[in-house]
N, C-alpha and C positions, 0 to 999 in steps of 0.2 A: 214280600214287604221290598218297596225299592230302593235301590243301595246309589245307582246312580249320585254324584255329588250335585247334579242342576237339580234332584226331587226333594234330594235330605240335606242342602244348606241350613244353615243355623247359624249365628251369627256367635262368637267365642271370645270371648273377653277376659278370658282365666285360662293364664298358660304355665305350659312347666317349664323350667328353666334348665333348657334344651335346647344350645343353638342349631340350626341348617346349617347341614352341611354344601359346599357351593357348588358340588353335583346336582343339588338340587334346586338347590336357588335358580342356577342355569336353563334348568326345566321350565320351570315358572316362570321366568322371562322370555324365553324362547317362545313359549304360545302366547302370550303376549303380545308379540312383536307378529307373529304371524297370522295375526287378527286382520279383522276386513277392516280397509282406512280408505280414505277417498285418494282416488288417482294416485295410489302408492305412494305419496307425498308423506305421510309416514309425521303430520304433524304433531309429534307428543317426543315428553323425553319422561325416563324412570327415573326415579331420585331413592336408593335402595341405602335405610341407615340402620348400620347394625351398633354404634356405638350408643352408649348406653350415658356420655355425655351429651351427643347432639339428641337424644332422644326426650331428657331433659328440660335442651331447650328448643324442644317442640310439644313439648307438654302441655304451657300454657296458652297457643294457640287452639289446642284441642279440648281447655278448658281442664285440663289435668285429668282427664279421664285413665285412665289404671292401668289400660291395655297399649296407652304410648307406650310408658317406658319400661312396663312387665313383657311386653312381645318381645322374641330377638328377633323381628326383624319390621322396621315399616317400612313401606311403601309407597310414594306419596308420587303419582300420575301428575301429567304437568303439560298442557298445552305447550304445543313450544314452538313455534314461526321463527325462530330466532336463527335453528342453524339451514335450513331452506332461504330466508332471508341471504345469508350471508354466502351460499350455494352462488348463489340469483346474482349477487352482487359480483362477486368475482368471477363470475363466469358472462357479466354483462346483459345480465336479464334481468328486465323489469318486473317483478312481479309482488302488488302490492297485499299483506294482510294484516293492516291498521283500520280496520272495518269489522259490524258484526256478522256478515258474513262470512267468514275467513273464522270468528270465535268461535260458531257456530258447526263448522266443519272439524274443528278441531277437537271440540269438546264431546265432539260423536265419534272422532276414534282416538282419544282419549280413554274414556269410557268403557268403549269395546275391548283396549289393553287391561285395563282396570277387570275385568269381571272374566279373560281367556285366563289371567293371573290366578283368579281368587279361585278358577275353576280348578287348575293345573294344580293348585296348591291343594283344593282340597281330595282329590283325587290322588295326590302323594301321604294321606292321612292325615293334614296338617290344616290347622283352622284356620279361620280369617272375621275379622269382621270392619265390616266398612263402614267407616269415619266421615260422620255427616256434619261433621264439623266445618273442612279442609274452606270453602269457600266461605265460609264468618270472618276469619281471620287471616287473610290470603297473605295480606299484607306481614305479619307477622311471621308468616312460614317464609316468604319469598326471603324477607333478613336472616332469618335463620340458615334458609339452605344455598343462598346466594345468588340468586336466580333472578340472571340478566336479563335487560328489555325482550321481549318478545316471549316470556316465559313463565308460564302462569298455573300456581297447584292448583289443580281439578277434584281428583281423589287421593284419597288414603286408603290403605288397606291396612292393619296387624295383621303381623301371620307369625303364626308360631305351633310346634302340638302341644291340643287339646290337654288342659286341666281341670274339666268338666264334660259334664252332660246333658245341657239342658234340652226346652222338650222342643217342636217344633212350632214356631209361631206361626198363628193363625194366617191366613191370607184371605183376599177375599174369595167367592166362588170366578170362576171361569164365567157366567152368565153375566158378570156385573163386569166384566174385561172386555168381552170379547164381543164384536159386532160384526155381521155377515151382508156384504155388497155395500150396505152404507150407514153411519152413523144412526142408533136408533135413539133419541132420547130417554132418560130418563122421568116417570111419575115419580112425584112423592110418593105413593103403596109402593114402587116400587124402589124404590131409595129403602124403604123401609126395609123390604123386604131381604133384598139383597147385602142388609148391613145388622140382620137380625143376630144371625150366628156370632160375628163380630163383638156384637154388642153383649152377648151373653156371656159371651168367652169371661172364667170366672177371675184371671188376672185381669182384663181391661174392668172389671165390673169395680173392682180393689181399685182403679186407679181413680176412677168415677168417686168410689167410697173418700177416699184419703184425699180430694183437692177440693171435697166438697161441691160436686160441680153433678148435674142433674143427669148428667149424659156423657156415653165419651166424647163424640164430636166439640161438646164445652171443652173437654179436657185438651184436644187438640187445640182450636181456636184461640183461648185464654192462658191455657196453661204452659205446653210446650212450644207453640208459632205462636206466640202473640201479636197482633197486627206492628205494637211499635217498634217491636224486637225485631221482625222483616223488615221494614220496613229501613232501619237504620242500617243491617247485614247488607241490604241492595244499594243501600246512596257509600258502602263502601267501598262494595263490590263496584262499583263503576267507577269511585277517586280509583283504584285499584288497577284494574283493567288501561285506566287513561295513562298512568303515572309506565305504564309497562309497557306502553305503544300498541297496544291493543286493540284499542277502539280511536 
């Protein structure tokens, strides 16, 4: 059985009320900082939140998911062109970051940081949960964390010692993901075959039944990520990017 965290990752949503020592936190952060990044510009920052008061302030931005307040550590990894911009300014260098290319570059860098931190945390016996709501309410997070212009919250991880042992979540087979040499598009029969195991998963079948839908795809499209909600979040995202001087 694989024990490497690369192959055994589980999202942990229940944590023991056990603090994480500074040495362990530093290891996790160092792993993030050592990640690959574009041009060694390191267009990211990491905000580590351990204060119960600040976690409570952050919670509404994440739809009050309980792990935000129960985890001993909440790490918000941000796109950050503020630091590099100021360095260029004091050095009489003109480097523009208020464009889509720079934001995508910094987003890739910040995502690599977050993944390295997640792997390092799991290597230390900790559990993590990736909070997918960070870009839904970025303006709220910006206000709580006092992020200046040029800084944008991208990824949030809750980190702590697990107080649960959930089963591994199903994944699509490699055949659904990997293309050799060139992209091979999927036929309808390919799609059905590649998603058959996912659709047959008992937990997913329960989701379909509970939501009174015909299939799992409808649960995703109509319940979890409906068009109107995605469009509203997209508008909010663009507005916040402009406000933060990133577009």
